[in-house]
C-alpha positions as a Markdown table, in Angstrom:
| # | Residue | x | y | z |
|---|---|---|---|---|
| 1 | Met | 0.0 | 0.0 | 0.0 |
| 2 | Arg | 1.4 | 3.4 | -1.0 |
| 3 | Gln | 2.2 | 5.7 | 1.9 |
| 4 | Val | 0.1 | 8.8 | 2.4 |
| 5 | Phe | 2.1 | 11.8 | 3.6 |
| 6 | Asn | 1.6 | 15.6 | 3.8 |
| 7 | Thr | 3.1 | 17.4 | 0.8 |
| 8 | Ala | 0.7 | 20.3 | 1.1 |
| 9 | Glu | 2.8 | 22.0 | 3.8 |
| 10 | Ser | 6.2 | 21.7 | 5.4 |
| 11 | Trp | 6.7 | 20.6 | 9.0 |
| 12 | Tyr | 7.6 | 24.3 | 9.6 |
| 13 | Glu | 4.2 | 25.5 | 8.3 |
| 14 | Ala | 2.5 | 22.8 | 10.4 |
| 15 | Thr | 4.2 | 24.0 | 13.6 |
| 16 | Ala | 4.2 | 27.8 | 13.3 |
| 17 | Arg | 1.5 | 30.4 | 13.9 |
| 18 | Arg | 1.5 | 32.9 | 11.1 |
| 19 | Val | 0.5 | 36.6 | 11.1 |
| 20 | Ala | -1.2 | 37.9 | 8.0 |
| 21 | Tyr | -0.2 | 41.2 | 6.5 |
| 22 | Ala | -2.4 | 43.1 | 4.1 |
| 23 | Pro | -1.5 | 43.8 | 0.4 |
| 24 | Leu | -0.4 | 47.3 | -0.5 |
| 25 | Arg | -3.4 | 49.4 | -1.6 |
| 26 | Met | -2.0 | 52.9 | -1.6 |
| 27 | Thr | 0.9 | 55.1 | -2.6 |
| 28 | Leu | 3.6 | 55.5 | 0.0 |
| 29 | Asp | 6.7 | 57.6 | 0.4 |
| 30 | Ala | 9.7 | 56.1 | 2.1 |
| 31 | Asp | 13.4 | 56.3 | 2.5 |
| 32 | Val | 13.9 | 52.6 | 1.6 |
| 33 | Cys | 11.7 | 50.1 | -0.2 |
| 34 | Val | 12.8 | 46.5 | 0.3 |
| 35 | Ile | 11.5 | 43.9 | -2.2 |
| 36 | Gly | 11.3 | 40.4 | -0.8 |
| 37 | Gly | 10.2 | 39.1 | 2.5 |
| 38 | Gly | 12.8 | 36.3 | 3.1 |
| 39 | Phe | 15.5 | 36.5 | 5.7 |
| 40 | Ala | 17.6 | 39.0 | 3.7 |
| 41 | Gly | 14.8 | 41.4 | 3.0 |
| 42 | Leu | 13.4 | 41.2 | 6.6 |
| 43 | Thr | 16.8 | 41.8 | 8.1 |
| 44 | Thr | 17.6 | 44.7 | 5.7 |
| 45 | Ala | 14.2 | 46.3 | 6.5 |
| 46 | Leu | 14.6 | 45.9 | 10.2 |
| 47 | Glu | 18.1 | 47.3 | 10.3 |
| 48 | Cys | 17.3 | 50.2 | 8.0 |
| 49 | Gln | 14.4 | 51.1 | 10.3 |
| 50 | Arg | 16.5 | 50.8 | 13.4 |
| 51 | Leu | 19.0 | 53.3 | 11.8 |
| 52 | Gly | 16.2 | 55.8 | 11.4 |
| 53 | Leu | 15.2 | 55.1 | 7.8 |
| 54 | Asn | 11.5 | 55.0 | 7.0 |
| 55 | Thr | 11.2 | 51.6 | 5.4 |
| 56 | Val | 8.6 | 49.6 | 3.4 |
| 57 | Leu | 8.8 | 45.9 | 2.7 |
| 58 | Leu | 6.9 | 44.2 | -0.2 |
| 59 | Glu | 6.5 | 40.5 | -0.3 |
| 60 | Ala | 5.0 | 38.8 | -3.4 |
| 61 | Gly | 3.5 | 35.8 | -1.3 |
| 62 | Arg | 3.8 | 35.1 | 2.4 |
| 63 | Ile | 6.6 | 36.2 | 4.7 |
| 64 | Ala | 9.5 | 33.6 | 4.6 |
| 65 | Gly | 7.3 | 31.5 | 2.3 |
| 66 | Gly | 10.2 | 30.6 | 0.0 |
| 67 | Ala | 13.6 | 29.1 | 0.8 |
| 68 | Ser | 14.0 | 31.1 | 4.0 |
| 69 | Gly | 11.1 | 29.2 | 5.7 |
| 70 | Arg | 11.7 | 25.8 | 4.1 |
| 71 | Asn | 15.5 | 25.0 | 4.5 |
| 72 | Gly | 17.4 | 22.7 | 6.7 |
| 73 | Gly | 17.7 | 25.2 | 9.6 |
| 74 | Phe | 21.5 | 25.0 | 10.2 |
| 75 | Val | 23.2 | 28.2 | 11.4 |
| 76 | Ser | 27.0 | 28.3 | 11.1 |
| 77 | Asn | 29.9 | 30.5 | 10.1 |
| 78 | Gly | 31.1 | 30.6 | 6.5 |
| 79 | Phe | 29.7 | 30.6 | 3.0 |
| 80 | Ala | 28.5 | 28.1 | 0.4 |
| 81 | Leu | 31.9 | 28.6 | -1.2 |
| 82 | Gly | 34.6 | 26.9 | 1.0 |
| 83 | Ala | 37.1 | 29.0 | 2.9 |
| 84 | Glu | 40.1 | 27.6 | 0.9 |
| 85 | Ser | 38.4 | 28.6 | -2.4 |
| 86 | Ile | 37.7 | 32.1 | -1.1 |
| 87 | Lys | 41.3 | 32.4 | 0.0 |
| 88 | Lys | 42.5 | 31.5 | -3.5 |
| 89 | Met | 40.2 | 34.0 | -5.1 |
| 90 | Val | 40.8 | 37.1 | -2.9 |
| 91 | Gly | 43.8 | 36.3 | -0.8 |
| 92 | Arg | 44.3 | 35.3 | 2.8 |
| 93 | Gln | 43.6 | 38.7 | 4.5 |
| 94 | Ala | 40.4 | 39.5 | 2.5 |
| 95 | Ala | 39.2 | 35.9 | 3.0 |
| 96 | Lys | 39.6 | 36.4 | 6.8 |
| 97 | Glu | 37.7 | 39.6 | 6.7 |
| 98 | Leu | 34.9 | 38.0 | 4.8 |
| 99 | Tyr | 34.8 | 35.1 | 7.2 |
| 100 | Ala | 34.6 | 37.5 | 10.1 |
| 101 | Leu | 31.6 | 39.1 | 8.5 |
| 102 | Ser | 29.9 | 35.7 | 8.2 |
| 103 | Arg | 30.5 | 35.1 | 11.9 |
| 104 | Leu | 28.7 | 38.4 | 12.7 |
| 105 | Gly | 25.8 | 37.0 | 10.8 |
| 106 | Thr | 25.8 | 33.8 | 12.9 |
| 107 | Asp | 25.9 | 36.0 | 16.1 |
| 108 | Tyr | 23.1 | 38.1 | 14.8 |
| 109 | Val | 20.8 | 35.2 | 14.4 |
| 110 | Arg | 21.7 | 33.7 | 17.8 |
| 111 | Gln | 21.3 | 37.0 | 19.7 |
| 112 | Thr | 18.0 | 37.9 | 17.9 |
| 113 | Ile | 16.5 | 34.5 | 18.9 |
| 114 | Ser | 18.0 | 34.6 | 22.5 |
| 115 | Ala | 16.6 | 38.1 | 23.1 |
| 116 | Asn | 13.1 | 37.5 | 21.7 |
| 117 | Asp | 12.1 | 33.9 | 21.4 |
| 118 | Pro | 14.5 | 31.2 | 22.6 |
| 119 | Ser | 12.1 | 28.4 | 21.7 |
| 120 | Ile | 13.0 | 29.0 | 18.0 |
| 121 | Leu | 16.4 | 27.4 | 18.8 |
| 122 | Thr | 16.0 | 23.6 | 18.3 |
| 123 | Gly | 19.5 | 22.4 | 19.1 |
| 124 | His | 23.2 | 23.2 | 19.6 |
| 125 | Gly | 26.3 | 22.0 | 17.8 |
| 126 | Gly | 27.2 | 20.8 | 14.4 |
| 127 | Arg | 29.2 | 17.9 | 12.9 |
| 128 | Val | 30.6 | 17.3 | 9.5 |
| 129 | Ala | 31.2 | 13.6 | 8.9 |
| 130 | Leu | 33.4 | 11.9 | 6.2 |
| 131 | Arg | 31.7 | 9.4 | 3.9 |
| 132 | His | 35.0 | 7.7 | 2.8 |
| 133 | Lys | 38.5 | 7.0 | 4.1 |
| 134 | Asp | 40.6 | 10.1 | 4.5 |
| 135 | Asp | 44.2 | 10.8 | 3.7 |
| 136 | Gly | 44.6 | 13.6 | 6.3 |
| 137 | Gly | 42.6 | 16.2 | 4.4 |
| 138 | Leu | 40.0 | 16.6 | 7.1 |
| 139 | Lys | 42.6 | 17.5 | 9.7 |
| 140 | Ser | 44.3 | 19.9 | 7.3 |
| 141 | Tyr | 41.0 | 21.6 | 6.7 |
| 142 | Met | 40.3 | 21.9 | 10.4 |
| 143 | Glu | 43.8 | 23.4 | 11.0 |
| 144 | Leu | 43.2 | 26.0 | 8.2 |
| 145 | Leu | 39.8 | 27.1 | 9.7 |
| 146 | Asn | 41.1 | 27.1 | 13.2 |
| 147 | Ala | 44.3 | 29.0 | 12.5 |
| 148 | Ala | 43.4 | 31.3 | 9.7 |
| 149 | Phe | 39.7 | 31.9 | 10.3 |
| 150 | Gly | 39.3 | 31.7 | 14.1 |
| 151 | Glu | 37.2 | 28.6 | 14.3 |
| 152 | Asp | 37.3 | 26.1 | 17.2 |
| 153 | Leu | 36.7 | 22.9 | 15.4 |
| 154 | Lys | 37.3 | 19.6 | 17.1 |
| 155 | Tyr | 38.4 | 16.4 | 15.4 |
| 156 | Ser | 36.8 | 13.0 | 16.1 |
| 157 | Ser | 38.3 | 9.6 | 15.1 |
| 158 | Val | 36.3 | 6.9 | 13.4 |
| 159 | Glu | 35.5 | 5.3 | 16.7 |
| 160 | Glu | 34.4 | 8.6 | 18.3 |
| 161 | Thr | 32.4 | 9.6 | 15.2 |
| 162 | Arg | 30.5 | 6.3 | 15.1 |
| 163 | Gly | 29.7 | 6.7 | 18.8 |
| 164 | His | 27.6 | 9.7 | 17.8 |
| 165 | Leu | 26.5 | 8.5 | 14.4 |
| 166 | Val | 26.1 | 4.7 | 14.3 |
| 167 | Ser | 26.7 | 4.1 | 10.6 |
| 168 | Ser | 29.4 | 2.2 | 8.7 |
| 169 | Arg | 29.1 | 5.0 | 6.1 |
| 170 | Tyr | 30.9 | 7.4 | 8.3 |
| 171 | Phe | 34.6 | 7.7 | 9.2 |
| 172 | Glu | 36.3 | 10.8 | 10.9 |
| 173 | Ser | 34.3 | 14.0 | 11.6 |
| 174 | Leu | 34.7 | 17.6 | 12.7 |
| 175 | Ser | 32.4 | 19.2 | 15.3 |
| 176 | Ser | 31.7 | 22.8 | 16.1 |
| 177 | Glu | 29.9 | 24.2 | 19.2 |
| 178 | Ala | 29.4 | 27.5 | 17.4 |
| 179 | Thr | 26.8 | 25.9 | 15.1 |
| 180 | Phe | 23.1 | 25.6 | 16.1 |
| 181 | His | 19.8 | 24.9 | 14.4 |
| 182 | Ile | 16.4 | 26.6 | 14.4 |
| 183 | His | 12.8 | 26.5 | 13.4 |
| 184 | Thr | 13.3 | 28.6 | 10.2 |
| 185 | Leu | 9.7 | 29.8 | 9.6 |
| 186 | Arg | 9.3 | 30.9 | 13.2 |
| 187 | Tyr | 12.5 | 32.9 | 12.9 |
| 188 | Gly | 11.1 | 34.6 | 9.7 |
| 189 | Ile | 7.9 | 35.4 | 11.6 |
| 190 | Leu | 9.9 | 36.8 | 14.4 |
| 191 | Leu | 11.9 | 39.0 | 12.1 |
| 192 | Ala | 8.7 | 40.4 | 10.6 |
| 193 | Lys | 7.3 | 41.1 | 14.0 |
| 194 | Leu | 10.4 | 42.9 | 15.1 |
| 195 | Ala | 10.4 | 44.9 | 11.8 |
| 196 | Val | 6.7 | 46.0 | 12.3 |
| 197 | Asp | 7.3 | 46.8 | 15.9 |
| 198 | Ser | 10.2 | 49.0 | 14.9 |
| 199 | Gly | 8.0 | 50.9 | 12.4 |
| 200 | Val | 8.5 | 49.0 | 9.1 |
| 201 | Lys | 5.4 | 48.8 | 6.9 |
| 202 | Val | 5.1 | 45.2 | 5.7 |
| 203 | Tyr | 2.9 | 44.1 | 2.9 |
| 204 | Glu | 2.2 | 40.5 | 1.7 |
| 205 | Ser | 0.7 | 39.4 | -1.6 |
| 206 | Ser | 2.2 | 42.5 | -3.2 |
| 207 | Pro | 4.6 | 41.4 | -6.0 |
| 208 | Ala | 6.7 | 44.3 | -7.4 |
| 209 | Leu | 5.7 | 44.6 | -11.0 |
| 210 | Asn | 8.1 | 47.4 | -12.0 |
| 211 | Cys | 10.9 | 49.5 | -10.5 |
| 212 | Glu | 12.1 | 52.6 | -12.3 |
| 213 | Lys | 14.1 | 55.7 | -11.4 |
| 214 | Arg | 12.2 | 59.0 | -11.5 |
| 215 | Gly | 14.5 | 62.0 | -10.7 |
| 216 | Ser | 16.3 | 61.2 | -7.5 |
| 217 | Ser | 13.9 | 58.5 | -6.3 |
| 218 | Phe | 12.8 | 55.1 | -7.3 |
| 219 | Val | 9.1 | 54.1 | -7.9 |
| 220 | Val | 8.2 | 50.5 | -7.2 |
| 221 | Thr | 4.8 | 49.6 | -8.6 |
| 222 | Thr | 2.5 | 46.7 | -7.4 |
| 223 | Ala | -1.0 | 45.8 | -8.6 |
| 224 | Gly | -2.6 | 47.8 | -5.8 |
| 225 | Gly | -0.3 | 50.8 | -5.3 |
| 226 | Glu | 3.3 | 52.1 | -5.4 |
| 227 | Val | 6.2 | 53.0 | -3.2 |
| 228 | Arg | 8.3 | 56.1 | -3.9 |
| 229 | Ala | 11.7 | 55.7 | -2.1 |
| 230 | Ala | 15.1 | 57.2 | -2.2 |
| 231 | His | 16.6 | 53.7 | -2.0 |
| 232 | Val | 15.4 | 50.3 | -3.2 |
| 233 | Val | 16.8 | 46.9 | -2.2 |
| 234 | His | 16.2 | 43.7 | -4.2 |
| 235 | Cys | 16.1 | 40.6 | -2.0 |
| 236 | Val | 14.1 | 38.2 | -4.1 |
| 237 | Ser | 16.7 | 35.4 | -4.7 |
| 238 | Ser | 15.4 | 33.1 | -7.5 |
| 239 | Ala | 11.8 | 34.1 | -7.2 |
| 240 | Asp | 12.0 | 36.9 | -9.7 |
| 241 | Thr | 14.9 | 37.2 | -12.1 |
| 242 | Arg | 13.4 | 40.0 | -14.3 |
| 243 | Leu | 12.8 | 42.9 | -12.0 |
| 244 | His | 16.4 | 43.7 | -11.4 |
| 245 | Arg | 18.3 | 42.4 | -14.4 |
| 246 | Pro | 21.9 | 42.8 | -13.1 |
| 247 | Ser | 21.3 | 40.5 | -10.1 |
| 248 | Gly | 18.4 | 38.5 | -11.5 |
| 249 | Arg | 20.4 | 37.2 | -14.5 |
| 250 | Ala | 23.2 | 36.2 | -12.1 |
| 251 | Val | 21.0 | 33.9 | -10.0 |
| 252 | Leu | 20.6 | 30.2 | -10.7 |
| 253 | Pro | 17.4 | 28.6 | -9.1 |
| 254 | Val | 18.4 | 25.3 | -7.5 |
| 255 | Ala | 15.9 | 23.1 | -5.6 |
| 256 | Thr | 16.8 | 20.9 | -2.7 |
| 257 | Tyr | 14.5 | 18.6 | -0.7 |
| 258 | Val | 13.6 | 17.9 | 2.9 |
| 259 | Ala | 11.6 | 15.1 | 4.5 |
| 260 | Val | 10.5 | 14.7 | 8.2 |
| 261 | Thr | 9.7 | 11.4 | 9.8 |
| 262 | Glu | 7.0 | 10.5 | 12.3 |
| 263 | Pro | 8.2 | 10.5 | 15.9 |
| 264 | Ile | 10.4 | 7.4 | 16.3 |
| 265 | Lys | 12.6 | 5.7 | 18.8 |
| 266 | Gln | 16.1 | 5.1 | 17.5 |
| 267 | Asp | 19.6 | 4.7 | 18.7 |
| 268 | Val | 21.7 | 5.5 | 15.6 |
| 269 | Ile | 21.7 | 9.3 | 15.7 |
| 270 | Arg | 23.0 | 9.9 | 19.2 |
| 271 | Thr | 23.4 | 13.7 | 19.1 |
| 272 | Asn | 21.2 | 16.7 | 19.0 |
| 273 | Ala | 23.7 | 18.5 | 16.7 |
| 274 | Ala | 23.1 | 19.4 | 13.1 |
| 275 | Ile | 24.8 | 16.9 | 10.8 |
| 276 | Ala | 26.2 | 17.2 | 7.3 |
| 277 | Asp | 28.4 | 14.8 | 5.4 |
| 278 | Thr | 31.2 | 15.3 | 3.0 |
| 279 | Arg | 29.6 | 13.7 | 0.0 |
| 280 | Arg | 29.9 | 15.9 | -3.0 |
| 281 | Ala | 26.1 | 15.5 | -3.3 |
| 282 | Gly | 25.7 | 15.6 | 0.5 |
| 283 | Asp | 23.0 | 14.8 | 3.0 |
| 284 | Tyr | 22.2 | 17.0 | 6.0 |
| 285 | Tyr | 19.9 | 16.2 | 8.9 |
| 286 | Arg | 19.0 | 16.7 | 12.6 |
| 287 | Leu | 16.7 | 15.5 | 15.3 |
| 288 | Ile | 13.6 | 17.7 | 15.9 |
| 289 | Asp | 10.6 | 17.6 | 18.2 |
| 290 | Gly | 9.2 | 14.3 | 19.4 |
| 291 | Gly | 12.0 | 12.2 | 18.1 |
| 292 | Arg | 11.5 | 13.1 | 14.4 |
| 293 | Ile | 14.3 | 13.2 | 12.0 |
| 294 | Leu | 14.5 | 16.1 | 9.5 |
| 295 | Trp | 16.5 | 14.8 | 6.5 |
| 296 | Gly | 17.6 | 17.0 | 3.6 |
| 297 | Gly | 19.5 | 16.5 | 0.4 |
| 298 | Arg | 19.4 | 16.0 | -3.4 |
| 299 | Ile | 19.7 | 18.9 | -5.8 |
| 300 | Thr | 17.8 | 19.6 | -9.0 |
| 301 | Thr | 17.0 | 22.5 | -11.2 |
| 302 | Arg | 13.4 | 21.3 | -11.5 |
| 303 | Val | 11.0 | 23.7 | -9.8 |
| 304 | Ser | 8.3 | 21.2 | -9.2 |
| 305 | Glu | 8.5 | 18.4 | -6.6 |
| 306 | Pro | 9.5 | 15.1 | -8.2 |
| 307 | Ser | 7.1 | 12.2 | -7.8 |
| 308 | Gln | 7.7 | 9.8 | -4.9 |
| 309 | Leu | 9.8 | 12.4 | -3.1 |
| 310 | Ala | 9.1 | 10.9 | 0.3 |
| 311 | Glu | 10.2 | 7.5 | -0.7 |
| 312 | Arg | 13.4 | 8.8 | -2.3 |
| 313 | Met | 14.4 | 10.8 | 0.7 |
| 314 | Lys | 13.6 | 7.8 | 3.0 |
| 315 | Gly | 15.8 | 5.7 | 0.8 |
| 316 | Asp | 18.7 | 8.1 | 1.2 |
| 317 | Met | 18.2 | 8.0 | 5.0 |
| 318 | Leu | 18.1 | 4.2 | 5.2 |
| 319 | Ser | 21.2 | 3.9 | 3.0 |
| 320 | Val | 23.1 | 5.6 | 5.9 |
| 321 | Tyr | 21.1 | 4.2 | 8.8 |
| 322 | Pro | 19.5 | 0.9 | 7.8 |
| 323 | Asp | 18.7 | 0.1 | 11.5 |
| 324 | Leu | 16.0 | 2.8 | 11.4 |
| 325 | Gly | 13.7 | 0.2 | 9.9 |
| 326 | Asn | 10.9 | 1.6 | 7.9 |
| 327 | Pro | 9.9 | 5.0 | 9.5 |
| 328 | Arg | 6.9 | 6.8 | 8.1 |
| 329 | Ile | 7.5 | 10.1 | 6.3 |
| 330 | Glu | 5.0 | 12.7 | 7.5 |
| 331 | Phe | 6.2 | 15.7 | 5.6 |
| 332 | Ala | 8.2 | 16.1 | 2.3 |
| 333 | Trp | 8.8 | 19.3 | 0.5 |
| 334 | Ser | 11.1 | 21.2 | -1.8 |
| 335 | Gly | 12.8 | 24.6 | -1.4 |
| 336 | Leu | 14.1 | 26.7 | -4.3 |
| 337 | Met | 17.4 | 28.4 | -3.5 |
| 338 | Gly | 19.3 | 31.1 | -5.4 |
| 339 | Tyr | 23.0 | 30.6 | -6.2 |
| 340 | Ala | 25.5 | 32.7 | -8.1 |
| 341 | Ile | 27.9 | 30.7 | -10.2 |
| 342 | His | 30.7 | 31.6 | -7.8 |
| 343 | Lys | 28.7 | 30.4 | -4.8 |
| 344 | Met | 29.1 | 33.6 | -2.9 |
| 345 | Pro | 26.3 | 36.1 | -2.0 |
| 346 | Leu | 25.5 | 39.0 | -4.3 |
| 347 | Ile | 25.7 | 42.1 | -2.2 |
| 348 | Gly | 26.1 | 45.5 | -3.6 |
| 349 | Arg | 24.7 | 48.5 | -5.6 |
| 350 | Asp | 24.3 | 48.9 | -9.3 |
| 351 | Ala | 25.3 | 51.9 | -11.5 |
| 352 | Glu | 21.8 | 53.4 | -11.1 |
| 353 | Gly | 21.9 | 53.2 | -7.4 |
| 354 | Gln | 19.7 | 50.1 | -6.8 |
| 355 | Trp | 20.9 | 47.8 | -4.0 |
| 356 | Phe | 20.8 | 44.0 | -4.0 |
| 357 | Ala | 21.3 | 41.3 | -1.4 |
| 358 | Thr | 20.6 | 37.9 | -2.9 |
| 359 | Ala | 22.0 | 34.5 | -3.9 |
| 360 | Phe | 22.4 | 33.2 | -0.4 |
| 361 | Gly | 21.7 | 29.6 | -1.4 |
| 362 | Gly | 23.5 | 26.8 | 0.5 |
| 363 | His | 24.5 | 28.9 | 3.5 |
| 364 | Gly | 21.8 | 31.5 | 4.0 |
| 365 | Leu | 20.9 | 31.6 | 7.6 |
| 366 | Asn | 24.0 | 33.5 | 8.7 |
| 367 | Thr | 24.8 | 35.3 | 5.5 |
| 368 | Thr | 21.3 | 36.8 | 5.0 |
| 369 | Ala | 21.7 | 38.3 | 8.5 |
| 370 | Met | 25.1 | 39.6 | 7.5 |
| 371 | Gly | 24.0 | 40.9 | 4.2 |
| 372 | Gly | 21.0 | 42.7 | 5.6 |
| 373 | Gly | 23.1 | 44.5 | 8.1 |
| 374 | Leu | 25.8 | 45.4 | 5.5 |
| 375 | Val | 23.3 | 46.9 | 3.1 |
| 376 | Ala | 21.4 | 48.8 | 5.8 |
| 377 | Arg | 24.7 | 50.4 | 7.0 |
| 378 | Gly | 25.7 | 51.2 | 3.5 |
| 379 | Ile | 22.4 | 53.0 | 2.8 |
| 380 | Ala | 22.7 | 54.9 | 6.0 |
| 381 | Gly | 26.3 | 55.9 | 5.1 |
| 382 | Leu | 27.8 | 54.4 | 8.2 |
| 383 | Asp | 30.4 | 52.3 | 6.4 |
| 384 | Asp | 31.2 | 50.6 | 3.1 |
| 385 | Ser | 31.9 | 47.0 | 4.4 |
| 386 | Trp | 29.5 | 45.8 | 1.7 |
| 387 | Arg | 32.2 | 46.6 | -0.8 |
| 388 | Arg | 34.2 | 43.5 | 0.4 |
| 389 | Phe | 31.9 | 41.5 | -1.8 |
| 390 | Ser | 32.9 | 43.5 | -4.9 |
| 391 | Pro | 35.1 | 40.6 | -6.1 |
| 392 | Phe | 31.9 | 38.5 | -6.2 |
| 393 | Ala | 29.9 | 40.9 | -8.4 |
| 394 | Pro | 26.9 | 39.6 | -10.4 |
| 395 | Arg | 27.9 | 37.5 | -13.4 |
| 396 | Trp | 25.6 | 36.1 | -15.9 |
| 397 | Ala | 24.7 | 32.5 | -14.9 |
| 398 | Tyr | 24.0 | 31.4 | -18.5 |
| 399 | Gly | 20.3 | 31.1 | -18.1 |
| 400 | Gln | 18.9 | 27.7 | -19.1 |
| 401 | Val | 22.3 | 26.5 | -20.1 |
| 402 | Gly | 23.5 | 27.3 | -16.6 |
| 403 | Arg | 20.7 | 25.3 | -15.1 |
| 404 | Leu | 21.5 | 22.3 | -17.2 |
| 405 | Gly | 25.1 | 22.6 | -16.2 |
| 406 | Val | 24.1 | 22.5 | -12.5 |
| 407 | Gln | 22.0 | 19.4 | -13.0 |
| 408 | Gly | 24.7 | 17.7 | -14.9 |
| 409 | Ser | 27.3 | 18.6 | -12.3 |
| 410 | Tyr | 25.1 | 17.2 | -9.5 |
| 411 | Trp | 24.6 | 13.9 | -11.4 |
| 412 | Trp | 28.4 | 13.7 | -11.9 |
| 413 | Met | 29.0 | 14.3 | -8.2 |
| 414 | Gln | 26.5 | 11.5 | -7.3 |
| 415 | Ala | 28.3 | 9.1 | -9.6 |
| 416 | Arg | 31.7 | 10.0 | -8.1 |
| 417 | Asp | 30.3 | 9.6 | -4.6 |
| 418 | Arg | 29.0 | 6.1 | -5.3 |
| 419 | Trp | 32.4 | 5.2 | -6.9 |
| 420 | Asp | 34.4 | 6.5 | -3.8 |
| 421 | Glu | 32.0 | 4.7 | -1.4 |
| 422 | Ala | 32.2 | 1.4 | -3.3 |
| 423 | Arg | 36.0 | 1.5 | -3.1 |
| 424 | Ser | 36.1 | 2.5 | 0.6 |
| 425 | Pro | 35.7 | -0.3 | 3.1 |
| 426 | Ser | 33.3 | 0.2 | 6.0 |
| 427 | Lys | 35.9 | -0.8 | 8.6 |
């Protein structure tokens, strides 16, 4: 008999209490108009308002209804692009400065939750586990991050690792106490509440249809009204690639998938930390309420959810932990992320004066907080730290060809993972 599960909503939606915001039905004047109500847009709007800038936020759908409220929920330092790759691109000192900014983003999320709703925090600690025998590269990576980037990673042997993660698929691992995990949608709802309480005008179901410069201001038009603002900030990720062409054409939409089990009793995942593995096409997962397992992974450029998603995700889970038996999947959903081809966030201002903070896919919980603060301070004229992302300016992502390339790359990574694992003994 085919399993019945809930694909209509995510576990996040099922366990959060939303607040509805009305659509825009008037003409407004503001200092700043933020387009996009995900984490980047919400943080930008909140921080602009806190700096004394009258701010309006427009969201096409629901607050945090996209990738922000549907992702794996891991909060950690760094970027989707690895530290070693960043160092090669911009040099050691610039890489350290960027990494320090990413750490500020992690601290922002932690402090915001701690000060306002600690229940959003669902667990402490993170662990990255190897999926094949190592030649010393894991320790070298740990030493680089600890020495050059100020991390405090701890190394665990195979025996120690398998004491936490009872699977023959895993070998050595690195753990970090600075990492934590959260209920992402409730965090988005909290950011919106803080923004409104500070004076931001938030509107849902208000997609921006056009943005043009008129004199010294920008006019953002929706179906029900318009916003006239001295500054506009685009924070729409992959949801709208046409409104702001410089950043929109530089974003690749990439879907990933998450499944949540029924509450189960198990003794194979013996940690409350957020777990990721080192497969090129990696899995990531964590324990959540009632003994459920939240399991994420797979990458595709398809926007729609594939058929039999729940069974595919369960198959991935059981390939690592066969002793879980046959847990029922209660929720399965997709999330569409935005990536730049260099895997770094797009943060900056175009020649016309429009700001953008987007393409946070793969490491967005800390970097959206970082990006929102950088743009807000840039608009307020307090500093120009946002310019540290100039080496990662928007570059055309090759449209449909780029999407095909991402999909082909992922399939190639899967094949190489299987080859490595087939050659690597479990003992």
